[in-house]
C-alpha positions as CSV (number, residue, x, y, z in Angstrom):
1,M,-30.1,2.0,-6.9
2,I,-28.3,-1.4,-6.3
3,T,-28.4,-2.2,-10.1
4,R,-27.1,1.2,-10.8
5,G,-24.3,0.8,-8.5
6,R,-23.3,-2.6,-9.8
7,N,-23.3,-1.3,-13.4
8,Q,-20.9,1.6,-12.5
9,L,-18.6,-1.0,-10.8
10,D,-18.8,-3.1,-13.8
11,E,-17.8,-0.2,-16.1
12,R,-14.9,0.8,-13.8
13,L,-13.6,-3.0,-13.9
14,Q,-13.9,-3.1,-17.7
15,A,-12.0,0.2,-18.0
16,R,-9.3,-1.1,-15.7
17,E,-9.0,-4.3,-17.7
18,R,-8.8,-2.2,-21.0
19,L,-6.0,-0.2,-19.4
20,R,-4.2,-3.2,-18.4
21,K,-4.2,-4.7,-21.9
22,L,-2.7,-1.6,-23.3
23,P,0.9,-1.9,-24.8
24,A,3.1,-1.3,-21.7
25,E,5.0,1.7,-23.1
26,Q,1.7,3.5,-23.9
27,R,0.3,2.7,-20.6
28,D,3.4,3.7,-18.6
29,R,3.6,6.9,-20.6
30,W,0.2,7.8,-19.5
31,L,0.8,6.9,-15.8
32,D,4.1,8.6,-15.7
33,I,2.4,11.8,-16.7
34,A,-0.4,11.4,-14.1
35,E,2.1,10.4,-11.5
36,A,4.2,13.6,-11.8
37,E,0.8,15.6,-11.6
38,F,-0.2,13.7,-8.4
39,R,3.2,13.9,-6.9
40,S,3.5,17.7,-7.5
41,C,0.0,18.7,-6.6
42,G,-1.7,16.0,-4.5
43,F,-4.9,14.2,-5.3
44,E,-7.4,17.0,-4.9
45,A,-5.4,19.8,-6.6
46,A,-4.2,17.7,-9.6
47,S,-5.9,18.7,-12.9
48,L,-7.3,15.9,-14.7
49,N,-7.6,18.1,-17.7
50,G,-3.9,19.0,-17.5
51,I,-2.9,15.5,-17.3
52,L,-5.1,14.6,-20.5
53,S,-3.6,17.5,-22.4
54,R,0.0,16.4,-21.6
55,A,-0.8,12.9,-22.5
56,G,-2.6,14.0,-25.9
57,L,-5.8,12.4,-24.7
58,S,-9.4,13.6,-25.3
59,K,-11.8,13.0,-22.4
60,G,-13.7,10.5,-24.4
61,Q,-10.5,8.5,-24.9
62,A,-9.5,8.8,-21.3
63,Y,-12.9,7.7,-19.9
64,Y,-12.5,4.5,-22.1
65,Y,-9.6,3.4,-19.8
66,F,-10.3,5.1,-16.5
67,A,-13.6,6.5,-15.3
68,D,-12.5,9.5,-13.3
69,K,-9.6,11.1,-11.7
70,G,-9.8,8.6,-8.8
71,E,-9.6,5.8,-11.1
72,L,-6.4,7.4,-12.8
73,Y,-5.0,7.8,-9.3
74,R,-5.8,4.2,-8.4
75,A,-3.9,3.0,-11.5
76,V,-0.7,5.2,-10.5
77,I,-0.8,3.7,-6.9
78,A,-1.4,0.2,-8.1
79,R,1.7,0.4,-10.3
80,A,3.6,1.8,-7.4
81,F,2.5,-1.0,-5.1
82,D,3.6,-3.5,-7.8
83,E,6.9,-2.0,-8.1
84,L,7.4,-2.0,-4.3
85,A,6.4,-5.5,-4.1
86,G,9.1,-6.5,-6.6
87,L,11.6,-4.9,-4.5
88,V,10.6,-6.3,-1.0
89,T,8.7,-9.3,-0.1
90,F,7.7,-11.3,2.8
91,D,7.6,-14.9,2.4
92,D,5.7,-16.2,5.5
93,A,5.5,-19.8,3.9
94,G,9.2,-19.9,4.3
95,A,9.1,-19.5,8.2
96,R,9.1,-23.0,10.0
97,T,9.1,-21.8,13.7
98,A,7.7,-18.8,15.7
99,N,11.1,-17.4,15.9
100,G,11.8,-17.8,12.3
101,F,8.4,-15.9,11.7
102,W,9.3,-13.0,13.7
103,L,12.9,-12.7,12.2
104,E,11.7,-12.8,8.7
105,L,8.9,-10.3,9.4
106,G,11.1,-7.9,11.2
107,A,13.7,-8.0,8.3
108,F,10.8,-7.3,5.8
109,F,9.9,-4.1,7.8
110,E,13.6,-3.1,7.7
111,R,14.0,-3.7,3.9
112,L,10.8,-1.6,3.5
113,T,12.2,1.2,5.5
114,V,15.5,1.1,3.7
115,I,13.9,1.0,0.2
116,L,11.7,3.9,1.1
117,G,14.4,5.8,2.4
118,Q,16.3,5.5,-0.8
119,N,13.4,6.0,-3.4
120,D,12.1,9.4,-3.1
121,R,9.6,8.9,-5.8
122,L,7.8,5.9,-4.1
123,A,8.2,7.5,-0.7
124,E,6.4,10.7,-1.9
125,L,3.5,8.6,-3.4
126,G,3.1,7.1,-0.1
127,R,3.0,10.4,1.6
128,G,0.5,11.6,-0.8
129,I,-1.9,8.8,0.2
130,Y,-1.8,9.8,3.8
131,R,-2.1,13.5,3.3
132,E,-5.8,13.3,1.9
133,A,-8.8,11.3,2.8
134,R,-10.0,11.4,-0.7
135,A,-6.7,9.7,-1.9
136,Q,-7.3,7.0,0.4
137,E,-10.9,6.5,-0.7
138,A,-9.7,6.2,-4.4
139,I,-7.5,3.3,-3.5
140,A,-9.9,1.6,-1.0
141,D,-9.8,-1.6,-2.9
142,L,-6.1,-1.8,-2.9
143,L,-5.9,-1.2,0.9
144,D,-8.6,-3.9,1.3
145,T,-6.2,-6.2,-0.6
146,L,-3.2,-5.3,1.5
147,R,-5.4,-6.1,4.5
148,A,-6.5,-9.5,3.3
149,R,-2.7,-10.4,2.8
150,F,-2.1,-9.2,6.4
151,V,-4.8,-11.5,7.7
152,Q,-3.1,-14.3,5.9
153,V,0.2,-13.4,7.7
154,M,-1.6,-13.3,11.0
155,E,-3.1,-16.8,10.4
156,R,0.3,-18.1,9.4
157,G,1.8,-16.7,12.5
158,R,-1.0,-18.3,14.8
159,G,-0.4,-21.7,13.1
160,L,3.4,-21.4,13.9
161,G,2.6,-20.4,17.5
162,A,4.1,-16.9,16.9
163,V,0.8,-15.0,17.6
164,R,-0.9,-15.5,20.9
165,S,-3.9,-17.7,21.1
166,D,-5.5,-16.2,24.2
167,L,-7.4,-13.4,22.3
168,P,-9.5,-13.8,19.2
169,L,-7.6,-13.7,15.9
170,D,-9.7,-11.2,14.2
171,L,-9.5,-8.8,17.3
172,L,-5.7,-9.1,17.1
173,T,-5.7,-8.6,13.5
174,D,-7.8,-5.3,13.7
175,M,-5.6,-4.1,16.5
176,A,-2.3,-5.0,14.6
177,F,-3.3,-3.8,11.4
178,G,-4.4,-0.4,12.8
179,M,-0.9,-0.2,14.4
180,V,0.7,-1.0,11.2
181,R,-1.2,1.6,9.3
182,E,-0.5,4.4,12.0
183,A,3.3,3.4,12.0
184,D,3.3,3.5,8.2
185,R,1.5,6.9,8.2
186,W,3.9,8.3,10.6
187,F,7.2,6.9,8.8
188,A,5.6,8.2,5.4
189,L,5.3,11.7,6.7
190,N,8.3,11.9,8.8
191,T,11.2,9.8,7.5
192,G,12.3,12.4,5.2
193,E,13.5,14.5,8.3
194,L,15.5,11.2,9.6
195,D,18.7,9.8,8.5
196,G,18.9,6.3,7.5
197,D,20.3,5.0,10.8
198,R,17.6,6.9,12.9
199,A,14.8,5.6,10.8
200,L,15.9,2.0,11.1
201,A,16.3,2.4,15.0
202,L,12.8,3.7,15.1
203,N,11.5,0.8,12.9
204,R,13.1,-1.5,15.2
205,Q,11.6,0.0,18.2
206,V,8.1,0.0,16.6
207,F,8.5,-3.5,15.5
208,A,9.3,-4.5,19.1
209,L,6.1,-3.1,20.2
210,F,4.3,-5.1,17.5
211,V,5.9,-8.1,18.8
212,Q,4.8,-7.4,22.2
213,L,1.2,-7.0,21.2
214,L,1.0,-10.3,19.2
215,A,3.5,-12.8,20.7
216,P,2.3,-15.4,23.2
217,V,2.4,-13.8,26.8
218,S,5.0,-16.6,27.9
219,D,7.4,-15.5,25.2
220,I,7.6,-11.8,26.2
221,S,7.1,-12.0,30.1
C-alpha cells in the first residue's frame, strides 16, 4: 500500500512537471477554460468532461498533464497564488526592528485586502476554496507551503523581538495561523458585501487583535 501511494504521488508530480513545461500560451488556455468552469460551478459541480471538451482534449491527453479534476483545480489555484504573490509581497527580511516588522506586516494585509477588493476574479477563486472541503483537500500541499512561509515570518518576528517569547513558538504559530485562516475565510466570503473603506477598517481591527495575540506583553499592556 505504501509503495502504491508513493507511485501515485510520483505520477502526480511527473504530470505537474509536464504541465509546467508546456508552452505558456497553451497551458494558460487550458487553465483559463478550467478556471471559468470552477468559478462558475464550484469544485464539486464542475464538469471535467466539459472542460476537456472546450479545451479540445481527450481524456488520455488530459491525464498526461493532470491526474484528475483535483489536480486540474490545484493547477488553477497555484496559478492564482502566483499571480497574487506578484501583486502583493511581504519582505520580512527588510524589517530591522520589532516596530518595523509589525508596520510592514500590517501594510501587507492592507494591500492584500485592497487588491482582492479590486480583482473579482481572484476574490471569487478565494471564495471557492472556502465553500467546499474537497476544494481545500485538492490544494492541501499549496496550503502547507503557505503555512511553511508563515512559520518563517513568525521566526523572523521572534528574532526581532516582535513576537512574544513567554510561550512556545510552535504553539503561537498554530494559534496565529488558525486566526489568519479564519479571518481570510471570513473576508473571502463577506468582502463582496462591504465597500472598500469598511473592508480596510475591519482589516485593521483584525490585525490589531493579531498583534495583541503575538506581541510581547510589555508592548501591549
